[in-house]
Structure formats: structure tokens, C-alpha cells
C-alpha positions as CSV (number, residue, x, y, z in Angstrom):
1,M,53.9,33.1,99.3
2,V,54.9,36.8,98.4
3,G,57.6,37.7,95.9
4,L,59.5,41.1,96.9
5,F,60.5,42.9,93.5
6,D,63.5,45.2,93.8
7,V,63.1,47.5,89.9
8,D,66.7,48.9,89.0
9,G,69.4,46.2,89.1
10,T,66.9,43.6,89.6
11,I,63.8,43.5,87.0
12,L,65.2,46.5,84.5
13,D,68.6,46.6,83.1
14,S,68.8,50.3,84.6
15,M,71.5,50.7,86.6
16,G,73.8,52.4,83.8
17,I,71.9,55.0,83.4
18,Y,72.3,56.5,87.0
19,E,75.9,55.9,86.7
20,N,76.6,58.4,83.9
21,L,73.6,60.8,83.7
22,G,75.6,63.4,85.0
23,R,78.3,62.6,82.3
24,I,75.3,62.5,79.7
25,Y,74.1,65.9,81.0
26,L,77.4,67.4,80.2
27,E,78.5,66.0,77.2
28,D,74.9,67.6,75.7
29,K,76.5,71.1,76.6
30,G,79.8,69.8,75.1
31,I,81.9,69.3,78.5
32,I,84.1,66.2,78.7
33,A,83.9,65.0,82.0
34,D,86.4,64.1,84.5
35,E,86.9,60.1,84.5
36,S,86.3,60.1,88.0
37,L,82.9,61.8,87.8
38,N,80.9,58.3,88.5
39,D,82.6,57.8,91.5
40,I,82.1,60.9,92.8
41,L,78.4,61.4,91.9
42,Y,77.6,57.8,92.8
43,P,76.5,58.7,96.7
44,M,75.0,61.7,96.0
45,T,71.5,62.8,95.9
46,F,69.9,64.2,92.7
47,A,70.5,68.4,94.7
48,Q,74.1,67.4,95.7
49,S,75.3,65.9,92.2
50,A,73.8,69.4,90.7
51,Q,75.6,71.3,92.9
52,Y,79.1,69.6,91.9
53,L,78.2,69.8,88.7
54,Q,77.5,73.5,88.6
55,E,80.1,74.2,90.9
56,R,83.0,71.6,89.3
57,Y,81.7,72.7,85.5
58,D,81.1,76.3,86.5
59,L,77.9,76.2,84.7
60,A,75.4,78.8,84.2
61,D,72.3,76.9,84.5
62,S,70.7,76.8,88.3
63,I,70.7,73.9,90.2
64,N,67.3,73.1,89.8
65,D,67.4,73.6,86.3
66,I,70.3,70.9,86.6
67,I,68.1,68.8,89.0
68,L,65.5,69.2,86.3
69,S,67.4,68.3,83.3
70,L,68.8,65.5,85.0
71,Q,64.9,64.1,85.7
72,R,64.0,64.8,82.2
73,Y,66.8,62.3,81.2
74,L,65.9,59.5,83.3
75,Y,62.2,60.2,82.5
76,H,62.7,59.5,78.8
77,Y,65.1,56.7,79.3
78,Y,62.0,54.9,81.4
79,K,59.6,55.9,79.2
80,N,61.1,54.9,76.0
81,E,64.4,52.9,76.5
82,V,65.0,51.0,79.5
83,P,65.1,46.9,79.0
84,L,64.5,44.3,81.1
85,K,66.9,42.0,82.5
86,E,66.8,39.1,80.1
87,G,64.7,35.9,81.4
88,I,62.7,38.0,84.6
89,I,59.5,37.1,82.8
90,D,59.8,33.7,83.2
91,I,60.7,34.1,86.9
92,F,57.2,36.2,87.0
93,N,55.9,33.3,85.2
94,I,57.1,30.5,87.5
95,L,55.9,32.6,90.6
96,K,52.1,33.5,89.5
97,N,51.9,29.8,88.7
98,K,53.1,28.6,92.5
99,D,50.0,31.6,93.3
100,Y,52.7,33.8,94.7
101,S,51.4,37.7,95.1
102,L,53.9,39.9,94.1
103,Y,54.9,43.4,95.4
104,I,57.5,45.7,93.9
105,V,59.1,47.5,96.9
106,S,61.5,50.2,95.6
107,S,63.4,53.4,96.0
108,S,62.6,54.2,92.6
109,A,60.1,57.2,91.9
110,K,56.5,55.7,91.6
111,E,56.0,57.2,88.0
112,L,59.1,55.8,86.5
113,I,58.0,52.6,87.6
114,N,54.9,53.0,86.0
115,I,55.7,54.4,82.6
116,S,58.4,51.6,81.9
117,F,56.3,49.0,83.2
118,Q,53.6,50.1,81.2
119,R,55.1,49.9,78.1
120,L,57.6,46.7,78.9
121,K,53.5,45.1,79.7
122,I,54.8,44.1,83.2
123,I,52.7,46.0,85.7
124,H,49.5,43.1,85.4
125,Y,52.0,41.3,87.2
126,F,52.0,43.0,90.8
127,N,49.7,42.9,93.3
128,D,51.0,46.9,94.0
129,I,53.8,49.3,94.6
130,L,55.3,50.3,97.2
131,T,58.2,52.6,97.6
132,C,60.5,54.6,99.9
133,D,58.8,57.8,98.8
134,D,54.8,56.0,99.7
135,L,56.6,55.1,103.2
136,Q,59.1,57.6,104.1
137,L,61.8,55.5,104.9
138,N,65.0,54.3,103.3
139,K,65.7,50.7,102.3
140,D,66.6,50.3,105.4
141,E,65.0,47.5,108.3
142,Q,61.8,49.4,109.4
143,F,61.2,49.5,105.5
144,Y,60.5,46.0,105.0
145,K,58.9,45.7,108.4
146,E,56.3,48.6,107.0
147,I,55.7,46.2,103.8
148,L,55.1,43.1,106.2
149,K,52.6,45.4,107.8
150,Y,51.1,46.3,104.6
151,I,50.4,43.2,102.9
152,H,49.9,41.7,106.2
153,K,52.4,38.9,106.1
154,N,54.7,37.2,108.5
155,A,58.7,37.3,107.3
156,N,59.0,33.9,106.3
157,E,56.1,33.7,103.8
158,C,58.1,36.5,101.9
159,I,61.5,36.2,99.1
160,L,62.9,39.5,98.3
161,F,64.2,39.6,94.9
162,E,67.2,42.4,95.2
163,D,70.5,43.2,93.3
164,N,71.5,45.9,96.4
165,A,73.6,44.5,99.6
166,Y,72.3,47.3,101.9
167,S,68.2,46.1,101.2
168,A,69.2,42.8,101.0
169,L,70.8,42.7,104.6
170,S,68.0,45.5,106.0
171,A,65.3,42.5,104.9
172,K,67.6,39.5,106.2
173,Q,67.4,41.5,109.4
174,C,63.4,41.2,109.3
175,G,63.6,37.2,108.6
176,I,63.0,37.5,105.0
177,K,64.4,35.4,102.4
178,V,67.1,37.1,99.9
179,I,67.5,36.1,96.4
180,G,70.2,38.3,95.1
181,I,71.0,38.6,91.3
182,K,74.1,40.0,90.2
183,D,74.2,43.7,88.6
184,Q,77.5,44.6,86.7
185,Y,76.9,48.2,88.4
186,A,76.4,47.0,92.4
187,R,79.2,48.0,94.1
188,E,78.9,46.2,97.1
189,N,78.5,42.2,97.9
190,I,75.7,40.8,97.8
191,E,76.5,37.0,97.3
192,S,77.7,36.7,101.0
193,I,74.4,38.2,102.3
194,A,71.7,36.4,100.2
195,D,70.2,33.2,100.8
196,I,70.8,32.1,96.7
197,Y,72.8,34.4,94.8
198,I,72.5,34.0,91.1
199,Q,74.3,35.5,87.7
200,N,71.2,35.8,86.2
201,W,67.0,35.1,85.9
202,R,68.2,31.6,83.9
203,D,69.8,30.5,86.7
204,L,66.3,30.3,88.5
205,N,63.4,27.6,87.6
206,E,60.6,25.8,89.0
207,D,62.5,23.8,91.0
208,S,64.2,26.4,93.0
209,F,61.3,27.5,94.5
210,N,59.8,24.0,95.7
211,N,61.9,24.0,98.9
212,S,61.2,27.8,99.2
213,R,59.8,28.4,103.1
């Protein structure tokens, strides 16, 4: 069997930095952000966010400079601060004891995954790290089909661990079983999509995987 793991909101308790990145940037400049800023920036790319910040707050920095600043905040956070979700190490150990192969399947930058995993001493659990940038795809159905080809496994040999409803649905459409975990910053309902939905990693134990297909 294979365990496919998302990173942000699943392994790492990291979604808060994305929710507040624009606000942090403005606060460092002594600017008070609008209360609605997080909601406005949520669906935007870095470039779109930088353009919005520049125009809305009349910033002298170029869009490229704003993007670089946002990226520096992220790099520092992942390198020095981002925590694991409580109980996730126990899940890694259970799966490894059951001879699962573990892979990262993420839309996050591989550099950020590597620096955080090295600090948190979890990189050795994984056979490989596969990202959207690697495959040049969003986390849609085709993304998971390419993952299955890469690891030479059928969908019914895999379990995805995920906090995002869109990614979970894409995997389900490929026939991959999904264990959905709650994240406080999630904006979509994964509970109705996942085969198993948990509030936290402590909700799973060794018996949870005994009947995995």
C-alpha cells in the first residue's frame, strides 16, 4: 500500500501563514490592513496579491519586490517556525510499520517542503516529494493520474491524506481512497468527500488501517 500525503494543513500546521501573509507584509511597513484583506487575497496568486497590495495601499515597492518580500516571509517561516500537526509522527510510524510507501503530493514549493522537513526531521519517512511544479499541473484529476503512473501503482493501492476538498475530490475521481483531516483555515467542506474524516491525527490508530483496501 501507498500513503500519499499533502503538506500544508495536513502534515504542517502552516495554513495560517498564507491567510495572513499580506497582513504581515503591510504591518512591517506600518500599514494597517483592511479587515477583509485575507478574504480578498485568498484566491489570488502571488503576482495577483502583490498587484492588489501595491494598488490598494499605494505602495512604492514594485510588484516584483512585493513578491520577493512575501517569498522571504514564507522561506523564513518554513525554515525556522512552521510546526507539525499534532500526532502526525505516530501516523508515519504506523504506516511504515505496515510497510506502506509514503510520498508527498503537494502544490507547495519543493524548496519549502525540504527545508521544513529537514528541520522537523521527517524527510526520511518519504520515498519522494512530488509537486504541482514537477508535473506542471494543478491538483486535479490528471495530477493524480500522473502520480499513479510515476509510482507504478493502481488507485486501489493508495490512500491520500488531505485537508483540501478540491484535491480530495480530484483523487476520489481517480479511485483513490481519501482520509480527510480538519484544518481550521479550510474554506471548503472535505467532510462530505472523504472516505474517512478526522478532526485530528489522534483520531486514527493502527486499527484504522487494518481494513484498508
